[in-house]
Biotite code that builds the C-alpha atoms (Angstrom):
import biotite.structure as struc

atoms = struc.array([
    struc.Atom([-0.777, -21.700, 5.312], chain_id="A", res_id=1, res_name="UNK", atom_name="CA", element="C"),
    struc.Atom([2.247, -19.481, 4.838], chain_id="A", res_id=2, res_name="UNK", atom_name="CA", element="C"),
    struc.Atom([3.359, -16.926, 7.393], chain_id="A", res_id=3, res_name="UNK", atom_name="CA", element="C"),
    struc.Atom([5.840, -14.081, 7.435], chain_id="A", res_id=4, res_name="UNK", atom_name="CA", element="C"),
    struc.Atom([6.717, -11.133, 9.650], chain_id="A", res_id=5, res_name="UNK", atom_name="CA", element="C"),
    struc.Atom([8.087, -7.690, 8.906], chain_id="A", res_id=6, res_name="UNK", atom_name="CA", element="C"),
    struc.Atom([9.751, -5.350, 11.360], chain_id="A", res_id=7, res_name="UNK", atom_name="CA", element="C"),
    struc.Atom([8.006, -2.224, 12.539], chain_id="A", res_id=8, res_name="UNK", atom_name="CA", element="C"),
    struc.Atom([9.982, 0.983, 12.918], chain_id="A", res_id=9, res_name="UNK", atom_name="CA", element="C"),
    struc.Atom([10.488, 1.314, 16.698], chain_id="A", res_id=10, res_name="UNK", atom_name="CA", element="C"),
    struc.Atom([10.940, 5.086, 16.379], chain_id="A", res_id=11, res_name="UNK", atom_name="CA", element="C"),
    struc.Atom([7.402, 5.569, 15.069], chain_id="A", res_id=12, res_name="UNK", atom_name="CA", element="C"),
    struc.Atom([4.309, 5.826, 17.252], chain_id="A", res_id=13, res_name="UNK", atom_name="CA", element="C"),
    struc.Atom([2.142, 4.424, 14.463], chain_id="A", res_id=14, res_name="UNK", atom_name="CA", element="C"),
    struc.Atom([2.600, 1.062, 12.690], chain_id="A", res_id=15, res_name="UNK", atom_name="CA", element="C"),
    struc.Atom([5.249, 1.854, 10.066], chain_id="A", res_id=16, res_name="UNK", atom_name="CA", element="C"),
    struc.Atom([6.664, -1.268, 8.444], chain_id="A", res_id=17, res_name="UNK", atom_name="CA", element="C"),
    struc.Atom([10.171, -1.558, 6.986], chain_id="A", res_id=18, res_name="UNK", atom_name="CA", element="C"),
    struc.Atom([10.172, -2.805, 3.376], chain_id="A", res_id=19, res_name="UNK", atom_name="CA", element="C"),
    struc.Atom([12.881, -3.780, 0.894], chain_id="A", res_id=20, res_name="UNK", atom_name="CA", element="C"),
    struc.Atom([14.943, -1.022, -0.647], chain_id="A", res_id=21, res_name="UNK", atom_name="CA", element="C"),
    struc.Atom([14.825, 1.158, 2.474], chain_id="A", res_id=22, res_name="UNK", atom_name="CA", element="C"),
    struc.Atom([11.146, 1.930, 1.865], chain_id="A", res_id=23, res_name="UNK", atom_name="CA", element="C"),
    struc.Atom([8.816, 2.504, 4.793], chain_id="A", res_id=24, res_name="UNK", atom_name="CA", element="C"),
    struc.Atom([5.042, 2.184, 4.792], chain_id="A", res_id=25, res_name="UNK", atom_name="CA", element="C"),
    struc.Atom([2.290, 3.148, 7.209], chain_id="A", res_id=26, res_name="UNK", atom_name="CA", element="C"),
    struc.Atom([-0.217, 0.347, 7.807], chain_id="A", res_id=27, res_name="UNK", atom_name="CA", element="C"),
    struc.Atom([-3.568, 2.118, 7.700], chain_id="A", res_id=28, res_name="UNK", atom_name="CA", element="C"),
    struc.Atom([-6.557, -0.147, 8.306], chain_id="A", res_id=29, res_name="UNK", atom_name="CA", element="C"),
    struc.Atom([-8.852, 2.789, 7.632], chain_id="A", res_id=30, res_name="UNK", atom_name="CA", element="C"),
    struc.Atom([-7.343, 3.581, 4.241], chain_id="A", res_id=31, res_name="UNK", atom_name="CA", element="C"),
    struc.Atom([-9.320, 2.529, 1.195], chain_id="A", res_id=32, res_name="UNK", atom_name="CA", element="C"),
    struc.Atom([-6.563, 2.957, -1.381], chain_id="A", res_id=33, res_name="UNK", atom_name="CA", element="C"),
    struc.Atom([-2.762, 2.759, -1.202], chain_id="A", res_id=34, res_name="UNK", atom_name="CA", element="C"),
    struc.Atom([-1.094, 6.175, -1.473], chain_id="A", res_id=35, res_name="UNK", atom_name="CA", element="C"),
    struc.Atom([2.480, 7.069, -2.453], chain_id="A", res_id=36, res_name="UNK", atom_name="CA", element="C"),
    struc.Atom([3.450, 10.012, -0.209], chain_id="A", res_id=37, res_name="UNK", atom_name="CA", element="C"),
    struc.Atom([7.035, 10.585, -1.365], chain_id="A", res_id=38, res_name="UNK", atom_name="CA", element="C"),
    struc.Atom([8.569, 12.171, -4.458], chain_id="A", res_id=39, res_name="UNK", atom_name="CA", element="C"),
    struc.Atom([7.027, 10.776, -7.649], chain_id="A", res_id=40, res_name="UNK", atom_name="CA", element="C"),
    struc.Atom([10.520, 10.546, -9.157], chain_id="A", res_id=41, res_name="UNK", atom_name="CA", element="C"),
    struc.Atom([11.319, 7.681, -6.767], chain_id="A", res_id=42, res_name="UNK", atom_name="CA", element="C"),
    struc.Atom([8.125, 5.937, -7.819], chain_id="A", res_id=43, res_name="UNK", atom_name="CA", element="C"),
    struc.Atom([8.972, 6.201, -11.532], chain_id="A", res_id=44, res_name="UNK", atom_name="CA", element="C"),
    struc.Atom([12.781, 6.186, -11.715], chain_id="A", res_id=45, res_name="UNK", atom_name="CA", element="C"),
    struc.Atom([13.625, 3.767, -8.890], chain_id="A", res_id=46, res_name="UNK", atom_name="CA", element="C"),
    struc.Atom([10.538, 1.522, -8.710], chain_id="A", res_id=47, res_name="UNK", atom_name="CA", element="C"),
    struc.Atom([9.577, 1.632, -12.394], chain_id="A", res_id=48, res_name="UNK", atom_name="CA", element="C"),
    struc.Atom([6.086, 3.042, -11.864], chain_id="A", res_id=49, res_name="UNK", atom_name="CA", element="C"),
    struc.Atom([4.062, 3.953, -14.958], chain_id="A", res_id=50, res_name="UNK", atom_name="CA", element="C"),
    struc.Atom([1.641, 6.881, -15.021], chain_id="A", res_id=51, res_name="UNK", atom_name="CA", element="C"),
    struc.Atom([-1.948, 5.779, -15.731], chain_id="A", res_id=52, res_name="UNK", atom_name="CA", element="C"),
    struc.Atom([-3.957, 8.966, -15.144], chain_id="A", res_id=53, res_name="UNK", atom_name="CA", element="C"),
    struc.Atom([-3.318, 12.472, -13.787], chain_id="A", res_id=54, res_name="UNK", atom_name="CA", element="C"),
    struc.Atom([-5.484, 14.349, -11.304], chain_id="A", res_id=55, res_name="UNK", atom_name="CA", element="C"),
    struc.Atom([-7.407, 11.459, -9.747], chain_id="A", res_id=56, res_name="UNK", atom_name="CA", element="C"),
    struc.Atom([-9.601, 12.554, -6.789], chain_id="A", res_id=57, res_name="UNK", atom_name="CA", element="C"),
    struc.Atom([-9.513, 10.547, -3.577], chain_id="A", res_id=58, res_name="UNK", atom_name="CA", element="C"),
    struc.Atom([-11.078, 11.120, -0.169], chain_id="A", res_id=59, res_name="UNK", atom_name="CA", element="C"),
    struc.Atom([-9.518, 10.964, 3.291], chain_id="A", res_id=60, res_name="UNK", atom_name="CA", element="C"),
    struc.Atom([-10.203, 12.519, 6.670], chain_id="A", res_id=61, res_name="UNK", atom_name="CA", element="C"),
    struc.Atom([-8.829, 15.800, 5.322], chain_id="A", res_id=62, res_name="UNK", atom_name="CA", element="C"),
    struc.Atom([-11.444, 15.870, 2.562], chain_id="A", res_id=63, res_name="UNK", atom_name="CA", element="C"),
    struc.Atom([-10.907, 15.493, -1.170], chain_id="A", res_id=64, res_name="UNK", atom_name="CA", element="C"),
    struc.Atom([-7.334, 15.419, -2.455], chain_id="A", res_id=65, res_name="UNK", atom_name="CA", element="C"),
    struc.Atom([-5.928, 14.833, -5.924], chain_id="A", res_id=66, res_name="UNK", atom_name="CA", element="C"),
    struc.Atom([-3.068, 12.683, -7.063], chain_id="A", res_id=67, res_name="UNK", atom_name="CA", element="C"),
    struc.Atom([-1.678, 10.856, -10.048], chain_id="A", res_id=68, res_name="UNK", atom_name="CA", element="C"),
    struc.Atom([-2.590, 7.203, -10.559], chain_id="A", res_id=69, res_name="UNK", atom_name="CA", element="C"),
    struc.Atom([0.354, 4.866, -11.224], chain_id="A", res_id=70, res_name="UNK", atom_name="CA", element="C"),
    struc.Atom([0.950, 1.176, -11.853], chain_id="A", res_id=71, res_name="UNK", atom_name="CA", element="C"),
    struc.Atom([3.927, -0.267, -9.976], chain_id="A", res_id=72, res_name="UNK", atom_name="CA", element="C"),
    struc.Atom([5.047, -3.621, -8.613], chain_id="A", res_id=73, res_name="UNK", atom_name="CA", element="C"),
    struc.Atom([5.375, -3.528, -4.819], chain_id="A", res_id=74, res_name="UNK", atom_name="CA", element="C"),
    struc.Atom([6.548, -6.280, -2.481], chain_id="A", res_id=75, res_name="UNK", atom_name="CA", element="C"),
    struc.Atom([5.338, -6.394, 1.104], chain_id="A", res_id=76, res_name="UNK", atom_name="CA", element="C"),
    struc.Atom([7.303, -9.232, 2.648], chain_id="A", res_id=77, res_name="UNK", atom_name="CA", element="C"),
    struc.Atom([6.252, -12.388, 0.789], chain_id="A", res_id=78, res_name="UNK", atom_name="CA", element="C"),
    struc.Atom([3.295, -10.629, -0.839], chain_id="A", res_id=79, res_name="UNK", atom_name="CA", element="C"),
    struc.Atom([3.787, -9.425, -4.401], chain_id="A", res_id=80, res_name="UNK", atom_name="CA", element="C"),
    struc.Atom([1.483, -6.815, -5.932], chain_id="A", res_id=81, res_name="UNK", atom_name="CA", element="C"),
    struc.Atom([2.335, -6.824, -9.670], chain_id="A", res_id=82, res_name="UNK", atom_name="CA", element="C"),
    struc.Atom([1.243, -3.713, -11.575], chain_id="A", res_id=83, res_name="UNK", atom_name="CA", element="C"),
    struc.Atom([-0.570, -2.457, -8.478], chain_id="A", res_id=84, res_name="UNK", atom_name="CA", element="C"),
    struc.Atom([-2.511, 0.784, -8.762], chain_id="A", res_id=85, res_name="UNK", atom_name="CA", element="C"),
    struc.Atom([-1.399, 3.479, -6.328], chain_id="A", res_id=86, res_name="UNK", atom_name="CA", element="C"),
    struc.Atom([-2.285, 7.167, -6.085], chain_id="A", res_id=87, res_name="UNK", atom_name="CA", element="C"),
    struc.Atom([0.702, 9.495, -5.688], chain_id="A", res_id=88, res_name="UNK", atom_name="CA", element="C"),
    struc.Atom([0.327, 12.650, -3.612], chain_id="A", res_id=89, res_name="UNK", atom_name="CA", element="C"),
    struc.Atom([3.506, 14.264, -2.302], chain_id="A", res_id=90, res_name="UNK", atom_name="CA", element="C"),
    struc.Atom([1.647, 17.134, -0.612], chain_id="A", res_id=91, res_name="UNK", atom_name="CA", element="C"),
    struc.Atom([1.277, 15.025, 2.531], chain_id="A", res_id=92, res_name="UNK", atom_name="CA", element="C"),
    struc.Atom([3.973, 15.675, 5.140], chain_id="A", res_id=93, res_name="UNK", atom_name="CA", element="C"),
    struc.Atom([4.907, 12.150, 6.227], chain_id="A", res_id=94, res_name="UNK", atom_name="CA", element="C"),
    struc.Atom([7.953, 10.282, 7.514], chain_id="A", res_id=95, res_name="UNK", atom_name="CA", element="C"),
    struc.Atom([7.197, 7.226, 5.331], chain_id="A", res_id=96, res_name="UNK", atom_name="CA", element="C"),
    struc.Atom([7.107, 6.556, 1.575], chain_id="A", res_id=97, res_name="UNK", atom_name="CA", element="C"),
    struc.Atom([3.643, 5.098, 1.214], chain_id="A", res_id=98, res_name="UNK", atom_name="CA", element="C"),
    struc.Atom([0.409, 4.145, 2.914], chain_id="A", res_id=99, res_name="UNK", atom_name="CA", element="C"),
    struc.Atom([-0.668, 0.508, 2.709], chain_id="A", res_id=100, res_name="UNK", atom_name="CA", element="C"),
    struc.Atom([-4.458, 0.156, 2.741], chain_id="A", res_id=101, res_name="UNK", atom_name="CA", element="C"),
    struc.Atom([-6.406, -2.613, 4.445], chain_id="A", res_id=102, res_name="UNK", atom_name="CA", element="C"),
    struc.Atom([-7.845, -3.531, 1.042], chain_id="A", res_id=103, res_name="UNK", atom_name="CA", element="C"),
    struc.Atom([-4.400, -4.865, 0.094], chain_id="A", res_id=104, res_name="UNK", atom_name="CA", element="C"),
    struc.Atom([-4.721, -7.588, 2.732], chain_id="A", res_id=105, res_name="UNK", atom_name="CA", element="C"),
    struc.Atom([-8.253, -8.713, 1.882], chain_id="A", res_id=106, res_name="UNK", atom_name="CA", element="C"),
    struc.Atom([-8.853, -12.400, 2.785], chain_id="A", res_id=107, res_name="UNK", atom_name="CA", element="C"),
    struc.Atom([-5.546, -12.592, 4.696], chain_id="A", res_id=108, res_name="UNK", atom_name="CA", element="C"),
    struc.Atom([-4.920, -12.784, 8.444], chain_id="A", res_id=109, res_name="UNK", atom_name="CA", element="C"),
    struc.Atom([-2.732, -9.990, 9.756], chain_id="A", res_id=110, res_name="UNK", atom_name="CA", element="C"),
    struc.Atom([-1.819, -8.405, 13.063], chain_id="A", res_id=111, res_name="UNK", atom_name="CA", element="C"),
    struc.Atom([0.271, -5.547, 14.349], chain_id="A", res_id=112, res_name="UNK", atom_name="CA", element="C"),
    struc.Atom([2.377, -6.857, 17.244], chain_id="A", res_id=113, res_name="UNK", atom_name="CA", element="C"),
    struc.Atom([3.290, -3.564, 18.893], chain_id="A", res_id=114, res_name="UNK", atom_name="CA", element="C"),
    struc.Atom([5.009, -5.207, 21.862], chain_id="A", res_id=115, res_name="UNK", atom_name="CA", element="C"),
    struc.Atom([7.534, -7.058, 19.671], chain_id="A", res_id=116, res_name="UNK", atom_name="CA", element="C"),
    struc.Atom([7.535, -4.455, 16.856], chain_id="A", res_id=117, res_name="UNK", atom_name="CA", element="C"),
    struc.Atom([6.338, -6.862, 14.155], chain_id="A", res_id=118, res_name="UNK", atom_name="CA", element="C"),
    struc.Atom([3.714, -7.002, 11.439], chain_id="A", res_id=119, res_name="UNK", atom_name="CA", element="C"),
    struc.Atom([2.607, -10.636, 11.088], chain_id="A", res_id=120, res_name="UNK", atom_name="CA", element="C"),
    struc.Atom([0.780, -11.936, 8.019], chain_id="A", res_id=121, res_name="UNK", atom_name="CA", element="C"),
    struc.Atom([-0.748, -15.364, 7.427], chain_id="A", res_id=122, res_name="UNK", atom_name="CA", element="C"),
    struc.Atom([-1.676, -16.387, 3.890], chain_id="A", res_id=123, res_name="UNK", atom_name="CA", element="C"),
    struc.Atom([-4.386, -19.084, 4.013], chain_id="A", res_id=124, res_name="UNK", atom_name="CA", element="C"),
    struc.Atom([-4.013, -22.057, 1.668], chain_id="A", res_id=125, res_name="UNK", atom_name="CA", element="C"),
    struc.Atom([-6.938, -20.731, -0.375], chain_id="A", res_id=126, res_name="UNK", atom_name="CA", element="C"),
    struc.Atom([-5.052, -17.488, -1.138], chain_id="A", res_id=127, res_name="UNK", atom_name="CA", element="C"),
    struc.Atom([-1.946, -16.646, -3.151], chain_id="A", res_id=128, res_name="UNK", atom_name="CA", element="C"),
    struc.Atom([1.015, -14.495, -2.185], chain_id="A", res_id=129, res_name="UNK", atom_name="CA", element="C"),
    struc.Atom([0.617, -12.780, -5.576], chain_id="A", res_id=130, res_name="UNK", atom_name="CA", element="C"),
    struc.Atom([-2.136, -10.181, -5.209], chain_id="A", res_id=131, res_name="UNK", atom_name="CA", element="C"),
    struc.Atom([-4.002, -8.212, -7.865], chain_id="A", res_id=132, res_name="UNK", atom_name="CA", element="C"),
    struc.Atom([-5.032, -4.750, -6.709], chain_id="A", res_id=133, res_name="UNK", atom_name="CA", element="C"),
    struc.Atom([-6.759, -2.367, -9.105], chain_id="A", res_id=134, res_name="UNK", atom_name="CA", element="C"),
    struc.Atom([-8.413, 0.998, -8.670], chain_id="A", res_id=135, res_name="UNK", atom_name="CA", element="C"),
    struc.Atom([-11.327, 1.458, -11.046], chain_id="A", res_id=136, res_name="UNK", atom_name="CA", element="C"),
    struc.Atom([-13.497, 4.468, -11.726], chain_id="A", res_id=137, res_name="UNK", atom_name="CA", element="C"),
    struc.Atom([-17.243, 3.916, -11.844], chain_id="A", res_id=138, res_name="UNK", atom_name="CA", element="C"),
    struc.Atom([-19.354, 7.020, -12.424], chain_id="A", res_id=139, res_name="UNK", atom_name="CA", element="C"),
    struc.Atom([-16.831, 9.271, -10.694], chain_id="A", res_id=140, res_name="UNK", atom_name="CA", element="C"),
    struc.Atom([-16.283, 6.955, -7.719], chain_id="A", res_id=141, res_name="UNK", atom_name="CA", element="C"),
    struc.Atom([-13.142, 4.945, -7.052], chain_id="A", res_id=142, res_name="UNK", atom_name="CA", element="C"),
    struc.Atom([-13.524, 1.213, -6.415], chain_id="A", res_id=143, res_name="UNK", atom_name="CA", element="C"),
    struc.Atom([-10.839, -1.160, -5.172], chain_id="A", res_id=144, res_name="UNK", atom_name="CA", element="C"),
    struc.Atom([-10.548, -4.702, -6.452], chain_id="A", res_id=145, res_name="UNK", atom_name="CA", element="C"),
    struc.Atom([-8.088, -7.015, -4.680], chain_id="A", res_id=146, res_name="UNK", atom_name="CA", element="C"),
    struc.Atom([-7.807, -10.774, -4.980], chain_id="A", res_id=147, res_name="UNK", atom_name="CA", element="C"),
    struc.Atom([-5.290, -13.575, -5.256], chain_id="A", res_id=148, res_name="UNK", atom_name="CA", element="C"),
    struc.Atom([-3.729, -14.111, -8.656], chain_id="A", res_id=149, res_name="UNK", atom_name="CA", element="C"),
])
């Protein structure tokens, strides 16, 4: 098993993890899909994201929203998500760059250590640190596929 920890932003009341490149991400165990909440220019120009499809509907507690679907490589500590699908919606007023969904950590062991301000992840021997996450459309419904590479 491999383990790693990331720091949580102490100034936030919710679990916001600090990533490489000064990016911050909300850990949302209720989220079904990862969402980019910042300017799409950062996603394309800085992170090299590629537009896949415009105007993709997705559902949250606020109802149906629309965003653009991108492919981008994201690193979350030792986890690498090559060509990961992410929906971009900059209409959300957030203090972080993206929302990490629980589906990204499928088959992993993870915990939010609020006392010590850490996000701890254990990668079992049967899993890889390279993760494949895809959003697929099936009859108008989004489906998430995530597994080890």
